[in-house]
VMD Tcl script that draws the C-alpha trace (Angstrom):
set ca {
  {1.42 -10.55 -4.81}
  {-0.46 -7.93 -6.94}
  {-0.74 -9.18 -9.79}
  {-1.78 -13.23 -8.42}
  {-5.25 -12.03 -6.85}
  {-8.05 -11.56 -9.03}
  {-8.81 -8.02 -8.36}
  {-12.20 -7.25 -10.79}
  {-10.67 -4.98 -13.47}
  {-7.03 -5.46 -13.54}
  {-4.56 -7.30 -15.17}
  {-3.66 -10.19 -12.72}
  {-3.49 -14.21 -13.70}
  {-6.70 -14.64 -14.00}
  {-7.33 -12.36 -16.73}
  {-5.57 -9.39 -18.76}
  {-6.96 -6.11 -19.92}
  {-6.61 -3.12 -21.23}
  {-4.24 -4.13 -24.41}
  {-1.68 -5.51 -21.39}
  {-0.75 -8.23 -19.68}
  {0.16 -9.89 -16.63}
  {3.35 -11.05 -18.23}
  {4.53 -6.78 -19.22}
  {3.09 -6.27 -15.51}
  {5.95 -9.29 -14.17}
  {8.80 -7.31 -16.47}
  {8.27 -4.27 -15.37}
  {7.92 -4.92 -11.21}
  {11.74 -6.73 -12.32}
  {13.28 -3.95 -14.43}
  {12.14 -0.95 -11.81}
  {12.92 -2.50 -8.22}
  {16.76 -1.95 -9.31}
  {16.54 1.60 -9.48}
  {13.84 2.11 -6.52}
  {16.45 0.18 -4.17}
  {19.70 1.89 -5.19}
  {21.20 3.28 -2.49}
  {23.10 5.39 -4.49}
  {20.58 7.23 -5.33}
  {18.28 9.58 -4.22}
  {14.32 8.88 -3.78}
  {13.81 11.21 -6.49}
  {16.11 9.73 -9.57}
  {15.38 6.19 -8.47}
  {12.00 6.75 -9.48}
  {12.85 8.33 -12.79}
  {14.88 5.84 -13.60}
  {12.31 3.06 -12.50}
  {10.18 4.46 -15.05}
  {13.20 4.53 -17.37}
  {13.78 1.03 -16.97}
  {9.86 0.56 -17.29}
  {9.44 1.93 -20.36}
  {12.58 0.64 -21.87}
  {11.02 -2.71 -21.39}
  {7.38 -2.52 -21.99}
  {7.38 0.55 -23.41}
  {3.68 1.69 -21.89}
  {2.65 2.64 -18.52}
  {2.78 -0.23 -16.72}
  {3.17 1.13 -12.75}
  {3.85 4.88 -12.27}
  {1.85 4.79 -9.34}
  {3.00 2.10 -8.09}
  {6.98 3.71 -8.48}
  {5.97 6.73 -7.24}
  {4.39 5.55 -3.79}
  {6.85 2.64 -3.47}
  {9.99 4.85 -3.26}
  {9.07 6.88 -0.14}
  {8.35 3.69 0.71}
  {11.65 1.76 0.41}
  {14.06 4.74 2.08}
  {11.89 5.37 4.98}
  {12.17 1.62 5.68}
  {16.02 1.82 5.15}
  {16.34 4.53 7.40}
  {15.10 1.82 9.58}
  {16.94 -0.70 8.96}
  {14.27 -2.96 8.88}
  {14.20 -5.42 6.24}
  {12.33 -6.76 3.07}
  {11.81 -10.67 3.50}
  {9.10 -12.40 1.53}
  {6.71 -14.09 4.18}
  {3.89 -14.40 1.60}
  {1.21 -12.70 3.61}
  {2.13 -15.23 6.77}
  {2.73 -14.12 10.54}
  {5.75 -13.75 11.16}
  {6.51 -10.34 10.70}
  {8.97 -8.03 12.45}
  {6.63 -5.52 13.52}
  {8.81 -1.51 12.42}
  {6.68 1.58 14.07}
  {8.69 3.73 12.70}
  {8.32 3.33 9.62}
  {5.29 6.38 8.94}
  {7.19 8.96 11.06}
  {10.45 7.86 8.39}
  {8.23 7.86 5.20}
  {7.54 11.63 7.16}
  {10.79 12.92 7.93}
  {11.11 11.20 3.26}
  {8.42 13.84 1.98}
  {9.67 16.49 3.66}
  {13.14 15.80 2.92}
  {12.62 15.15 -0.81}
  {14.77 18.46 -2.78}
  {14.15 20.59 -5.47}
  {16.13 18.40 -7.26}
  {13.74 15.55 -6.17}
  {10.87 17.28 -7.46}
  {12.74 17.66 -10.70}
  {12.79 14.07 -11.41}
  {9.41 12.95 -10.29}
  {7.74 15.44 -12.70}
  {10.28 14.55 -15.45}
  {9.51 10.22 -14.36}
  {5.26 11.70 -14.85}
  {6.74 13.47 -18.65}
  {8.02 9.59 -19.45}
  {5.60 8.03 -18.47}
  {2.27 9.83 -19.70}
  {-0.36 9.11 -18.19}
  {-2.47 12.88 -17.26}
  {-3.56 13.79 -14.86}
  {-0.92 15.49 -12.46}
  {0.66 17.62 -15.26}
  {-2.40 19.74 -15.14}
  {-2.15 20.38 -11.78}
  {-1.36 24.19 -11.66}
  {2.14 23.84 -11.28}
  {2.76 21.58 -14.35}
  {5.19 18.62 -14.02}
  {6.48 20.37 -17.79}
  {7.68 22.63 -16.71}
  {10.32 23.43 -14.49}
  {9.13 23.21 -10.93}
  {8.78 25.98 -8.51}
  {7.83 24.65 -5.42}
  {8.57 21.49 -3.53}
  {6.91 18.65 -4.57}
  {4.85 17.90 -1.17}
  {2.77 21.11 -2.79}
  {2.95 20.18 -5.93}
  {1.31 16.72 -5.15}
  {-1.45 19.10 -2.26}
  {-2.42 20.89 -5.85}
  {-3.65 17.13 -7.31}
  {-4.64 15.73 -3.95}
  {-8.07 16.72 -4.97}
  {-8.36 14.52 -7.64}
  {-5.86 12.07 -7.39}
  {-5.50 9.10 -5.24}
  {-1.43 8.92 -5.87}
  {-0.76 12.44 -4.98}
  {-2.51 12.91 -1.48}
  {-1.37 9.76 0.29}
  {1.52 11.77 -0.54}
  {-0.28 14.88 1.62}
  {-2.13 12.41 4.28}
  {1.47 10.52 4.74}
  {0.48 7.91 2.75}
  {-3.01 7.94 4.87}
  {-5.16 5.16 2.57}
  {-2.71 2.66 2.90}
  {-1.98 2.13 6.99}
  {-5.72 2.98 7.15}
  {-7.57 1.42 4.58}
  {-5.61 -1.32 2.29}
  {-3.65 -2.02 5.32}
  {-6.17 -2.33 7.89}
  {-8.23 -4.54 5.83}
  {-5.52 -6.98 4.24}
  {-4.34 -7.45 8.66}
  {-8.42 -7.82 8.57}
  {-8.60 -10.40 6.64}
  {-6.11 -12.17 7.45}
  {-7.37 -12.24 10.62}
  {-10.39 -13.63 10.09}
  {-7.90 -17.15 8.53}
  {-7.49 -15.91 5.04}
  {-5.29 -17.23 2.57}
  {-3.44 -16.94 -0.49}
  {-4.64 -14.58 -2.85}
  {-7.64 -13.23 -0.98}
  {-6.55 -10.86 1.91}
  {-4.45 -9.27 -1.15}
  {-8.55 -9.51 -2.71}
  {-9.96 -7.23 0.17}
  {-7.21 -5.06 0.34}
  {-7.56 -3.91 -3.50}
  {-12.09 -4.02 -2.45}
  {-11.41 -1.95 0.17}
  {-9.85 1.37 -1.93}
  {-12.83 -0.06 -5.02}
  {-15.32 0.21 -2.83}
  {-13.45 2.74 -0.29}
  {-13.27 5.83 -2.94}
  {-14.25 6.83 -6.49}
  {-10.62 5.52 -8.61}
  {-8.44 8.23 -9.55}
  {-7.28 7.16 -12.61}
  {-11.88 6.21 -13.53}
  {-12.60 9.71 -12.94}
  {-9.75 10.53 -15.28}
  {-10.91 9.00 -18.19}
  {-14.70 8.45 -17.62}
  {-15.70 11.18 -15.59}
  {-16.93 10.60 -11.58}
  {-19.70 9.67 -12.29}
  {-18.53 6.51 -13.66}
  {-15.86 5.65 -11.03}
  {-18.64 5.93 -8.32}
  {-20.39 3.25 -10.98}
  {-18.05 0.91 -10.33}
  {-17.31 1.79 -6.26}
  {-21.20 0.72 -6.39}
  {-20.50 -2.52 -8.04}
  {-17.43 -2.66 -5.93}
  {-19.34 -2.31 -2.47}
  {-22.07 -4.81 -3.45}
  {-19.27 -7.35 -4.50}
  {-17.61 -7.42 -1.55}
  {-20.63 -7.38 1.04}
  {-21.34 -10.93 -0.98}
  {-17.67 -11.88 -0.11}
  {-17.86 -11.53 3.31}
  {-20.67 -13.15 3.25}
  {-19.16 -16.62 1.61}
  {-16.24 -18.62 2.24}
  {-16.77 -21.58 -0.79}
  {-14.16 -20.56 -3.28}
  {-15.45 -21.17 -5.99}
  {-18.27 -19.25 -5.26}
  {-16.11 -15.74 -4.37}
  {-14.02 -15.75 -7.87}
  {-16.64 -15.81 -9.44}
  {-18.63 -13.16 -8.12}
  {-14.71 -11.67 -8.73}
  {-14.77 -12.54 -12.24}
  {-18.09 -11.50 -13.22}
  {-17.45 -7.13 -11.87}
  {-14.50 -8.21 -13.70}
  {-15.75 -8.77 -17.15}
  {-18.32 -6.31 -16.90}
  {-15.41 -3.28 -16.50}
  {-13.09 -4.08 -18.86}
  {-15.88 -4.42 -20.75}
  {-16.72 -1.14 -21.39}
  {-12.70 0.14 -21.22}
  {-12.60 0.73 -17.37}
  {-9.68 0.22 -15.38}
  {-8.86 0.66 -11.35}
  {-5.32 1.83 -11.94}
  {-5.18 3.34 -8.54}
  {-6.74 1.04 -6.17}
  {-4.50 -1.89 -7.86}
  {-1.25 0.78 -7.43}
  {-2.72 1.23 -3.92}
  {-3.16 -2.61 -3.15}
  {0.60 -2.83 -4.21}
  {2.02 0.00 -1.97}
  {-0.09 -1.80 1.30}
  {1.32 -5.53 0.04}
  {5.09 -3.48 0.07}
  {3.66 -1.79 4.01}
  {3.12 -4.95 5.34}
  {5.64 -7.29 3.92}
  {8.54 -4.24 5.44}
  {6.81 -5.94 8.47}
  {4.53 -2.68 9.27}
  {1.49 -3.81 12.24}
  {-1.38 -1.84 13.26}
  {-1.60 -1.20 16.62}
}
mol new
graphics top color blue
foreach p $ca { graphics top sphere $p radius 0.5 }
foreach p [lrange $ca 0 end-1] q [lrange $ca 1 end] { graphics top cylinder $p $q radius 0.2 }
display resetview
């Protein structure tokens, strides 16, 4: 669902980018889904095996952020007894108000072995960012994973989710997606609005890491303008033109808001699991 949506600056079915293709992301999802949903594996090992499977299949980091977000969410869903069902963003979802409590329990229960596995996964994916924390991921972990994430949370939105109970996923992405559904948006548009909520709401961590805060803030300002225009028009052709113009502008400057895309995937996963906002 995320790949099918036109997300400016990222890889999607409308346009590849940054030396990666939509097919690589689809392959990554296919090969990583098995380890991520293997009930025999602890959460840290699930994420490590998912990264290994992805590297073996596509030889690049397409989905570390997705894996780091999806692993705890799926384990939390298993605790609640929730069932995955492909509802394609229809409104026949089963509410599961326990997911956030279960997620908190999953994160707090992660062991030093889970921490070690996550560190190894980050090194294997080689994305940068978290490895620059005081508790460097290339070394034997000395603290709980949540503490390591806390040290990186001020500069990495994925790490921030670990220490806020995935607050931005629920409070920004899911809120935007459900608001779009309530307005009657269909097709890819609820996903687009969730993505734009992240891109317009925060300087994207991946962009900050690669280009600095100024470029990330410029991308955010451009996203704010496009987001407002999308809300002001219901003509699909005009909307797609606006998104493609921003897509080309960002990609021409090698600006890839990858963190916003990762958070969008987590939002879609939470929605598909059936969670509704109170």
